[in-house]
C-alpha positions as CSV (number, residue, x, y, z in Angstrom):
1,X,-6.2,2.2,0.6
2,X,-9.4,0.7,-0.6
3,X,-7.5,-0.7,-3.6
4,X,-5.3,-2.7,-1.3
5,X,-8.4,-4.1,0.4
6,X,-9.9,-5.3,-2.9
7,X,-7.2,-6.8,-4.9
8,X,-6.1,-9.5,-2.5
9,X,-7.3,-13.1,-2.3
10,X,-9.1,-12.7,1.0
11,X,-9.5,-10.4,4.0
12,X,-10.6,-10.2,7.5
13,X,-12.2,-6.7,7.4
14,X,-14.5,-6.9,9.3
15,X,-14.9,-10.7,9.0
16,X,-13.4,-13.4,6.7
17,X,-14.4,-12.8,3.1
18,X,-13.2,-13.3,-0.4
19,X,-12.0,-10.4,-2.5
20,X,-11.1,-10.0,-6.2
21,X,-8.2,-12.5,-5.9
22,X,-5.9,-10.6,-8.3
23,X,-2.9,-10.7,-5.8
24,X,-2.3,-13.6,-3.5
25,X,-2.4,-12.6,0.1
26,X,-4.6,-11.6,3.0
27,X,-5.7,-8.3,4.6
28,X,-5.4,-8.6,8.4
29,X,-6.1,-6.3,11.3
30,X,-3.0,-4.5,12.8
31,X,-2.2,-5.8,16.2
32,X,0.3,-3.4,17.8
33,X,0.5,-3.1,21.6
34,X,2.9,-0.2,21.6
35,X,1.5,2.0,18.7
36,X,-1.8,3.6,18.0
37,X,-4.2,1.9,15.7
38,X,-5.4,3.1,13.3
39,X,-2.0,4.1,11.9
40,X,-2.7,7.7,10.9
41,X,-0.3,10.4,9.7
42,X,2.6,11.1,7.4
43,X,5.3,8.5,6.9
44,X,8.3,8.0,4.6
45,X,8.2,4.8,2.6
46,X,10.9,2.3,1.7
47,X,10.9,1.8,-2.1
48,X,11.3,-1.8,-3.4
49,X,10.2,-1.2,-7.0
50,X,11.3,2.2,-8.3
51,X,9.1,2.3,-11.5
52,X,6.6,4.8,-10.1
53,X,8.5,5.9,-7.0
54,X,11.9,6.8,-8.5
55,X,11.8,10.5,-7.8
56,X,9.8,10.1,-4.5
57,X,12.2,8.1,-2.3
58,X,12.5,10.8,0.4
59,X,8.9,11.9,0.4
60,X,6.2,11.3,3.0
61,X,2.8,9.8,2.2
62,X,-0.4,10.0,4.2
63,X,-1.6,6.8,5.9
64,X,-4.9,6.0,7.7
65,X,-5.5,2.3,8.2
66,X,-6.2,-0.4,10.8
67,X,-5.7,-3.3,8.4
68,X,-2.7,-4.2,6.3
69,X,-2.0,-6.5,3.3
70,X,0.2,-9.5,3.8
71,X,1.2,-10.9,0.4
72,X,1.9,-14.6,-0.2
73,X,4.9,-13.6,-2.3
74,X,7.3,-10.7,-1.6
75,X,7.9,-10.0,-5.3
76,X,4.6,-7.9,-5.4
77,X,5.8,-5.4,-2.8
78,X,6.5,-2.0,-4.4
79,X,7.1,-0.1,-1.1
80,X,6.9,-0.6,2.6
81,X,6.4,1.6,5.7
82,X,7.9,1.1,9.2
83,X,5.1,1.1,11.7
84,X,5.6,-1.5,14.5
85,X,7.6,-3.4,11.9
86,X,7.7,-3.4,8.1
87,X,4.2,-3.1,6.5
88,X,3.3,-3.2,2.9
89,X,2.7,0.4,1.6
90,X,2.2,-0.4,-2.1
91,X,2.0,-3.4,-4.4
92,X,2.7,-3.9,-8.1
93,X,1.9,-7.0,-10.1
94,X,1.7,-6.8,-13.9
95,X,-0.8,-4.1,-14.6
96,X,-2.0,-3.9,-11.0
97,X,-0.8,-1.1,-8.7
98,X,-2.3,-0.3,-5.3
99,X,-1.3,1.7,-2.3
100,X,-2.1,1.4,1.4
101,X,-1.5,5.2,1.8
102,X,-3.8,7.8,0.3
103,X,-2.2,9.4,-2.8
104,X,-5.0,11.9,-3.0
105,X,-4.2,13.2,0.5
106,X,-0.4,13.0,0.1
107,X,-0.2,16.5,-1.5
108,X,2.7,16.9,-4.0
109,X,4.2,13.5,-3.4
110,X,0.8,11.8,-4.1
111,X,0.1,13.9,-7.2
112,X,3.6,13.0,-8.5
113,X,3.0,9.4,-7.9
114,X,-0.2,9.5,-9.8
115,X,1.4,11.3,-12.6
116,X,4.3,8.8,-12.7
117,X,1.7,5.9,-12.8
118,X,-0.4,7.4,-15.6
119,X,2.7,8.3,-17.6
120,X,3.5,4.5,-17.7
121,X,0.0,3.3,-18.4
122,X,-0.5,2.4,-22.1
123,X,-3.9,3.5,-23.5
């Protein structure tokens, strides 16, 4: 989740600030009147780019966040999650891959995702 907060152009956590500017977009605070914030718990994701998620389409991942990434272009979205609407769960652009959920806390699904990612990375 920290990766998602760093790669964007700018963010609002906790105030307006510049980030690494690797992926155009902004991190904004979630404003949901009918759901709990932070979004915390296990959720299934909607895969948009299957390269790293192909075998994980029906798996749950662990989320804990109060901010979310809003990309300028939809083509960087690798996965989304439904929580008061469709939120970005993972992004992928060239050699950049970042998740809003925590792979390290997502048990077997998270380990499988990391294994899939590292099997694609060229040394």
